[in-house]
N, C-alpha and C positions, 0 to 999 in steps of 0.2 A: 479487599482494596489492594491494588497493585502498589509496589513501592516505586516503580518507574514505568512510565508509558512513553515509548519512543515512536513518534508518528513520522513515517517516511512518505515523501511525495517525489514524483519524477515522471517524465514522459515514458511512453511505451519503449521498451528495450534500452532504458537507461541503466538498468541493473538493480532495481529495488529488491527483487527477490534474491539476487546474488548476494547483496550486502546483508540482508536480513538472515539469510541462511548461514553466512560466515559468522555473524554475531551469535546466532542460536547455538552453533557448534561450540563456540568458545565459552559462552556463558553456561550452557548445559540445559537440556530439556527438563531437568528436574526443577529448575528455577525460572525458566523462560519459555515463552511461546510466541509464535508468529500468528497474529490475528489479522485476517484479511477482510476488509470491508466488502470486498466483492464476493466472498464466500456465501453469506446468507442471501445476497441478491441472486447469485447463480443457482443456489439451492432452490429458492422459491420459483425462479424463472423455469428451471428444469422441471420441477414438479408440475407447474401450471401448463407447460408446453410438451410434456412427456418426452423430455430429452435426457441424454446421458450426462449426469452431473460430473462424473470423473473426467470426461472429455472436455466439459466446459471449464473445469478447474485448471486444466493443463494448458500448455502453449501448443495449440494445434490448429489445423485448418478448420476443424469442426467448430472450435470456439469462434474463429474469425468469421465463419459463415453466419453465426447468430449474433455477433457482437453488436451490430447496428440496432437490431430490434431489441436486444437485451438492454442496451443503453436507453433507448426510448422508454421501454417498460420501467426500468429503474427510475427514470426521471419522473414518470407518472406517480410512482410510489413516493418519491421525495417531495413532489408538489403537495401531496397530502400531509407529509410529515418529514421534514428535512433531516431529522436525526434517526429515522426509522432503522436504517441499516447499521448505524453506529451503535445504537442501543442493542440490537441483536448481536452484534460482534462482541460488545463489552460484557455480555451475559452468557455468551455461548462457550463452546469447547475451548479450553485453553485459558479462559478468564480467571481460573483459580490460581494461576502462577503468579509469582512476585513481579516478574518483568514481562511487559507486553511490548512486542514489536509490531506496530500497526503498519503493514507493508504497503498500503496503497491508498493513502488519502488523495483525493482528486479535486475536492471542492472546498471553498471557504467554509461551508456549513459542516464538513467533516472536521476540519481543524478547529472550528469554533466549539463543536461539541466536546472535544477532548480538552480544549483550553478551559472550558467552563467546568466540566466534571472532574478533571484531574490536573488542575493548574499547577499545583506544587510538585507533582510527579512528572510533569510533561517535559519532553525534549523534542523539538521539531527538527527534522533533517530533510534536506533536499538532495536527491541524487541526480546528477547531471551527466550527460555524455554528449559529445559532439554528434551532429547529425550523421556525418560519414561513419562514425562508429556504430550508431544505432542501425544504420542501413546494413552495415557488415554483419550485424547480429540478426538481420532478417526483417527489420522495420521497413515498411513502405507507407508513404503518406496515403491516407484514405479519407477523402472528403466526407464530412458528416460524422467522422469519428475523431480524427486528429485535430480538427478545428472546433470541436464541441467542448462544452464545459467539462465533460468527463476527462478530457485531456488537458484543457487549458485553464481550468478553474483556479489554479494556484500559481499560474505563471507570473503574475504581477506581485505576488506576496514577497516581501523583502525582509521579513523579520525572522528568518530561519535561525535556529540556534547553531546549526552546523550545515555546511554544504560539502558534499563529496563530489569530486570530479572523477567519474568512473570511466575513463577512456582506455583502461588497460587491464592488467592482471590483479590478482589479490595482493601480490607483493607491492604493487604501486599504490594501493589504498591502505596499506598496513597501518600507517600513522592514524588514519581516520578510524579504523577498526579499534585500535588501541585507545584512542580518545573516547569513543562510544562505550567501550568496555568499562573504562574508568567511570564514566558518567552513569552507566547502568548499575554499577556496584557500589557507588559512593554514598547512596542514601541509607 
């Protein structure tokens, strides 16, 4: 059982991975791991469709080529069991660590799973970035992806424990990182 579960949400290119990587480096891989809800989905999708998992896990044109179909496929799995990928993530590699950084919650069912299973350990964080910043990081609006639940499912959620405005450098979010470090190590 982890001592702290930090669930991150945010739009594509908002910097969720950037923030979780900063935290992981500060806390240390001996105590902390980044768990991605998308990893078991991408693993199963890659196996079923004979694709390169490592390319699907990275930020690449390869992943973008399959994103739409992968989202549809993932939704079919969630229709059968909304917590399927959350359970796989919470029992998979890295789940033996004390601190979990869930880097990519996208739906209310994702957040609800962790609220139910790890309520006392949970900290929810929204990572936001202005649209012009996201575009500068390579984001382009894609119909059927950026207006789907996989990108918009938590847009209206207002009870975040912490919100990070990630429009700049690591130095500009230093106080956010310090706060999260304190919260992760205070239990």
